[in-house]
C-alpha positions as CSV (number, residue, x, y, z in Angstrom):
1,M,-4.6,95.8,80.6
2,E,-7.0,98.4,79.2
3,R,-5.8,100.7,76.5
4,R,-7.7,103.7,75.2
5,P,-7.8,104.2,71.4
6,R,-5.8,107.3,70.4
7,S,-7.1,109.8,67.8
8,L,-3.8,110.2,66.0
9,G,-3.4,106.5,65.4
10,R,0.0,106.3,67.1
11,P,1.6,103.0,68.1
12,H,1.5,102.1,71.8
13,P,4.6,100.3,72.9
14,V,5.2,99.9,76.6
15,G,8.7,101.0,77.3
16,L,8.3,99.7,80.2
17,R,13.0,100.3,99.9
18,R,13.4,97.8,101.6
19,E,15.0,99.7,104.5
20,H,14.6,96.8,106.9
21,P,14.6,93.3,105.5
22,G,11.8,91.2,106.8
23,Q,11.6,87.5,107.6
24,D,9.0,87.0,104.9
25,R,11.4,88.0,102.1
26,P,11.7,85.5,99.3
27,L,14.8,83.4,99.5
28,R,17.7,85.3,97.9
29,L,20.2,83.3,96.0
30,S,23.9,83.9,96.6
31,V,26.0,85.4,93.9
32,P,27.0,82.7,91.5
33,Q,30.5,81.2,91.7
34,A,31.7,83.2,88.8
35,D,34.8,85.3,88.4
36,L,33.4,88.8,88.6
37,G,36.9,90.4,88.6
38,S,38.9,92.0,91.3
39,F,36.5,94.1,93.4
40,W,35.1,94.0,96.9
41,P,31.6,94.5,98.3
42,S,31.2,97.9,99.9
43,A,18.1,102.4,86.9
44,F,14.9,103.6,82.6
45,A,13.7,103.5,81.5
46,L,13.1,102.4,78.4
47,A,13.0,103.2,74.8
48,N,13.6,106.7,73.4
49,P,11.0,106.7,70.6
50,P,10.9,109.5,68.1
51,S,9.1,112.8,68.9
52,K,5.4,112.9,68.0
53,P,3.2,115.8,67.1
54,K,1.1,117.0,69.9
55,G,-2.6,117.7,69.7
56,R,-4.0,121.2,69.9
57,R,-5.9,122.4,73.0
58,A,-8.7,124.9,73.0
59,M,-7.7,126.4,76.3
60,T,-4.7,126.8,78.6
61,T,-4.6,124.7,81.7
62,T,-2.8,125.8,84.9
63,I,-0.5,123.0,86.0
64,A,1.3,122.7,89.3
65,F,4.5,120.6,88.8
66,I,6.2,119.5,91.9
67,G,9.7,117.8,91.5
68,L,12.0,119.0,88.8
69,G,14.7,116.4,88.8
70,N,16.2,114.5,85.8
71,M,12.7,113.3,84.8
72,G,10.5,116.0,86.1
73,G,12.4,118.9,84.6
74,G,11.8,117.6,81.0
75,M,8.2,116.7,81.8
76,A,7.4,120.2,83.1
77,A,9.1,121.8,80.1
78,N,6.9,119.8,77.7
79,Q,3.7,121.0,79.5
80,A,5.0,124.6,79.0
81,K,5.7,123.9,75.3
82,A,2.2,122.7,74.9
83,G,1.0,126.2,75.9
84,H,0.0,125.5,79.5
85,T,0.8,127.7,82.5
86,V,3.2,125.7,84.6
87,L,3.8,126.7,88.2
88,A,7.0,124.8,89.1
89,F,8.4,124.0,92.5
90,D,11.5,122.1,93.6
91,L,13.9,122.3,96.6
92,S,16.8,122.9,94.2
93,Q,17.3,126.4,93.0
94,A,19.3,125.1,90.0
95,A,16.2,123.0,89.0
96,L,14.0,126.0,89.3
97,D,16.3,128.1,87.1
98,R,16.2,125.4,84.4
99,A,12.4,125.3,84.6
100,A,12.3,129.0,84.2
101,A,14.5,128.8,81.1
102,A,12.1,126.2,79.7
103,G,9.1,128.4,80.0
104,C,7.8,127.4,83.5
105,T,7.0,129.9,86.3
106,P,9.1,129.1,89.4
107,V,7.3,129.5,92.7
108,A,8.5,129.4,96.3
109,S,6.4,126.6,97.8
110,V,4.1,123.7,97.0
111,A,1.2,125.7,98.4
112,E,1.8,128.5,96.0
113,A,2.1,126.1,93.1
114,V,-1.2,124.3,93.7
115,K,-3.5,127.0,95.0
116,G,-5.1,127.7,91.6
117,A,-4.1,124.6,89.7
118,D,-6.3,122.7,87.3
119,V,-3.8,119.8,87.4
120,V,-1.2,118.9,90.0
121,I,1.7,116.6,88.8
122,T,4.3,115.2,91.2
123,M,7.6,113.5,90.4
124,L,9.2,112.7,93.7
125,P,12.0,110.3,94.9
126,A,10.1,107.7,97.0
127,G,6.9,106.8,98.8
128,P,7.5,108.7,102.0
129,H,8.0,111.9,100.1
130,V,4.8,111.4,98.1
131,L,2.7,110.6,101.2
132,K,4.1,113.6,103.0
133,V,3.7,116.1,100.2
134,Y,0.1,115.0,99.4
135,S,-1.1,114.7,102.9
136,E,0.5,117.9,104.3
137,Q,0.8,120.2,101.3
138,I,-1.5,119.4,98.4
139,I,-4.7,117.9,99.7
140,G,-6.7,120.8,101.1
141,A,-4.5,123.4,99.5
142,A,-5.3,122.6,95.8
143,P,-8.9,123.3,94.6
144,S,-11.0,120.2,95.0
145,S,-11.7,120.3,91.3
146,A,-7.9,119.8,90.6
147,L,-6.8,116.5,89.0
148,L,-3.9,115.0,91.1
149,L,-1.4,112.9,89.2
150,D,1.6,111.2,90.9
151,C,4.2,110.1,88.3
152,S,6.8,109.0,90.9
153,T,7.8,105.3,91.1
154,I,6.7,104.2,94.6
155,D,5.3,101.1,96.4
156,V,1.8,100.0,95.6
157,D,0.5,100.4,99.2
158,T,1.6,104.0,99.5
159,A,0.0,104.8,96.1
160,R,-3.3,103.3,97.3
161,K,-3.1,105.2,100.6
162,V,-2.6,108.5,98.9
163,A,-5.5,107.7,96.5
164,G,-7.7,107.0,99.5
165,L,-6.8,110.3,101.2
166,A,-7.4,112.2,98.0
167,K,-10.7,110.5,97.3
168,E,-11.9,111.2,100.9
169,A,-11.2,114.9,100.3
170,G,-13.1,114.9,97.0
171,Y,-10.2,114.8,94.6
172,A,-9.6,112.7,91.5
173,F,-6.2,111.0,91.8
174,A,-4.1,108.7,89.7
175,D,-0.8,106.9,90.2
176,A,0.9,107.3,86.8
177,P,4.5,106.2,86.8
178,V,6.5,106.5,83.6
179,S,8.8,104.5,81.4
180,G,11.2,105.9,78.9
181,G,14.1,107.6,80.8
182,T,15.4,111.1,80.6
183,M,15.6,111.3,76.8
184,A,12.0,110.4,76.5
185,A,11.1,112.8,79.3
186,D,12.8,115.6,77.4
187,A,11.2,114.5,74.1
188,G,7.7,114.1,75.5
189,T,7.6,110.5,74.4
190,L,7.1,108.7,77.8
191,A,4.9,105.7,78.4
192,F,2.5,106.2,81.3
193,M,1.0,103.3,83.3
194,V,-2.1,104.6,85.1
195,G,-4.0,103.4,88.1
196,C,-7.3,105.2,88.5
197,D,-11.0,105.1,88.6
198,E,-12.1,104.2,85.0
199,P,-14.4,107.2,84.5
200,E,-11.5,109.6,85.1
201,F,-9.1,108.0,82.5
202,A,-10.0,110.3,79.6
203,R,-9.3,113.4,81.7
204,I,-6.0,111.9,82.9
205,E,-4.9,110.9,79.4
206,A,-5.5,114.4,78.2
207,A,-3.5,115.9,81.0
208,L,-0.6,113.6,80.3
209,E,-0.6,114.0,76.5
210,P,2.1,116.7,76.2
211,M,4.5,114.3,77.9
212,S,3.3,111.0,76.5
213,R,3.7,108.7,73.5
214,A,1.5,106.1,75.0
215,T,-0.8,106.1,78.0
216,F,-2.4,102.9,79.4
217,R,-4.9,102.4,82.2
218,A,-3.4,99.4,84.0
219,G,-6.4,99.2,86.4
220,D,-7.6,100.7,89.7
221,H,-5.4,102.7,92.1
222,G,-2.0,101.1,92.6
223,A,-2.1,99.2,89.3
224,G,0.1,101.7,87.6
225,Q,2.8,101.2,90.2
226,A,2.4,97.4,89.9
227,A,2.9,97.6,86.2
228,K,6.0,99.8,86.6
229,I,7.8,97.6,89.1
230,C,7.0,94.4,87.2
231,N,8.2,96.0,83.9
232,N,11.4,97.2,85.5
233,M,12.1,93.9,87.1
234,I,12.0,92.3,83.6
235,L,14.3,95.1,82.4
236,G,16.8,94.5,85.1
237,I,16.9,90.8,84.6
238,T,17.2,91.0,80.8
239,M,20.0,93.6,81.0
240,L,21.9,91.5,83.5
241,G,21.5,88.4,81.2
242,T,22.6,90.5,78.2
243,C,25.7,91.7,80.1
244,E,26.6,88.2,81.3
245,A,26.3,86.9,77.7
246,I,28.6,89.7,76.4
247,G,31.2,88.8,79.0
248,L,31.0,85.1,78.1
249,A,31.2,85.9,74.4
250,E,34.4,88.0,75.0
251,K,36.0,85.2,77.0
252,L,35.2,82.7,74.2
253,G,36.8,85.0,71.6
254,L,33.6,86.3,70.0
255,D,33.6,89.9,69.1
256,P,30.7,91.6,71.1
257,V,29.8,93.6,68.1
258,K,29.5,90.5,66.0
259,M,27.4,89.0,68.8
260,F,25.0,91.9,68.6
261,D,24.6,91.3,64.8
262,I,23.7,87.7,65.5
263,V,21.6,88.1,68.7
264,A,19.6,91.0,67.3
265,K,18.1,88.7,64.7
266,S,18.0,85.5,66.8
267,S,16.0,84.1,69.7
268,G,18.1,86.0,72.3
269,Q,16.9,89.3,71.0
270,S,15.5,91.7,73.7
271,W,15.1,95.5,74.2
272,S,18.3,95.4,76.2
273,T,20.1,94.2,73.1
274,T,18.6,96.0,70.2
275,T,17.8,99.4,71.8
276,Y,20.2,99.7,74.8
277,Y,23.2,97.4,74.0
278,P,25.7,97.8,76.8
279,W,28.8,97.5,74.5
280,P,29.7,100.6,72.6
281,G,29.1,100.8,68.8
282,P,26.1,98.8,67.7
283,V,23.4,101.1,69.1
284,P,24.7,104.7,68.8
285,T,22.1,106.2,71.2
286,A,22.9,103.8,74.0
287,P,24.7,105.1,77.1
288,S,27.5,102.6,76.5
289,N,28.7,105.1,73.9
290,R,29.0,107.9,76.5
291,N,30.9,106.0,79.1
292,Y,27.6,105.1,80.6
293,E,26.6,108.6,81.5
294,G,23.0,109.7,81.4
295,G,20.3,107.2,80.7
296,F,18.7,105.3,83.7
297,A,20.9,105.4,86.8
298,A,21.9,102.1,88.4
299,A,20.7,103.5,91.7
300,M,17.2,104.0,90.3
301,M,17.2,100.5,88.9
302,L,18.2,99.2,92.4
303,K,15.3,101.2,93.9
304,D,12.8,99.6,91.5
305,L,14.2,96.2,92.1
306,K,13.8,96.7,95.8
307,L,10.2,97.8,95.3
308,A,9.6,94.6,93.3
309,Q,11.2,92.4,96.0
310,D,9.1,94.1,98.7
311,A,6.0,93.5,96.7
312,A,7.0,89.9,96.2
313,A,7.5,89.4,99.9
314,K,4.1,90.9,100.7
315,S,2.2,89.0,98.1
316,G,4.0,85.7,98.4
317,A,5.3,85.7,94.8
318,S,8.4,83.7,93.9
319,T,10.9,85.9,92.2
320,P,14.4,84.3,92.5
321,L,15.8,86.0,89.4
322,G,14.5,89.3,90.6
323,A,16.2,88.7,94.0
324,Q,19.5,87.7,92.3
325,T,19.4,90.8,90.1
326,E,18.7,93.0,93.1
327,A,21.7,91.5,94.9
328,L,24.1,92.2,92.0
329,F,22.8,95.8,91.5
330,Q,23.2,96.3,95.3
331,M,26.8,95.2,94.9
332,F,27.4,97.5,91.9
333,N,25.8,100.5,93.7
334,G,27.8,99.7,96.9
335,L,31.0,100.0,94.9
336,G,30.1,103.6,94.1
337,Y,28.7,103.4,90.6
338,G,25.1,104.2,91.3
339,D,25.1,107.3,89.2
340,R,26.2,105.4,86.0
341,D,23.7,104.0,83.6
342,F,22.5,100.6,84.8
343,S,24.0,98.9,81.7
344,A,27.4,99.7,83.1
345,I,27.1,96.7,85.3
346,L,28.7,94.9,82.4
347,Q,32.0,96.3,83.5
348,M,31.6,94.7,86.9
349,L,30.9,91.4,85.4
350,R,33.9,91.7,83.1
351,G,36.2,92.7,86.0
352,K,36.8,96.1,84.3
353,L,35.6,98.5,87.0
354,D,39.0,100.3,86.8
355,D,38.0,101.5,83.3
356,L,34.7,103.0,84.7
357,P,35.3,106.4,86.3
358,K,33.1,107.4,89.2
359,S,31.3,110.7,88.8
């Protein structure tokens, strides 16, 4: 993976649908024969590193920001804080109001946002939205000199298709998904994984800087999305393993807080343990201390796991742990807890879903 040296000498940690199952899908294991409690069948980002000083800019840039949800709202606000003119659009009036309060200029349409933009940034729910917005509303409406950056998490094929459309129309484009979750989006400390033409990377890195702690060029178009879904598959698997171990420790009479003290300095240590421990107490900033509110929603983790399994099916990769993790998060979401932080799956494994309110 290629990484560009940064002038401020900051560290560079990586925080890092299938709508119709196909016959080429890797074999999915059944749920293990474990007591998951009394229930019936019916996502992060990652670290929240400290805020960093932002570099000064010689001139103001006009940025069109499309998609002001949980992640996009904070990202757009940081562009405005950096002194840029941010023309913001979202289908939600409440999101537009929050953007206005953060220093952005709300507009009535995508076309109005992009017509004079130097940079266009999109943060949209899924691949079909990205393809539709770029093909029908951005390409041809934005100046051909504009830099187009899609920060959504989508499938690799769609990212490459949009890149092809943009390049054919004369635009520079990058897929630049993020890692870090809502707290990092608000703080401007996200990690960006970029798929782009190498000569464009310096320009892309500069455009992302107000929102970023670390920006990596993963490779050519689509490589950013590949890095994101692989990273989040690791995250889902390690969180599930951490939750299973906590449940086992509890059954064996070991205090989960004491387990944290031991594992955090032993071979079982992981980001899911030391930064995002799913049991309240040891990591004060973890969503487990807020009844699993905020953070990285389980529904978003499921989305990323599905993207990983789709990619595995198409590429012929064997990902049995990824498939098992997807199955369990599918169950957890099906029970109605998709809006809770993904670490709340601990309560399903403990058989304590009655203690976990649904929002």
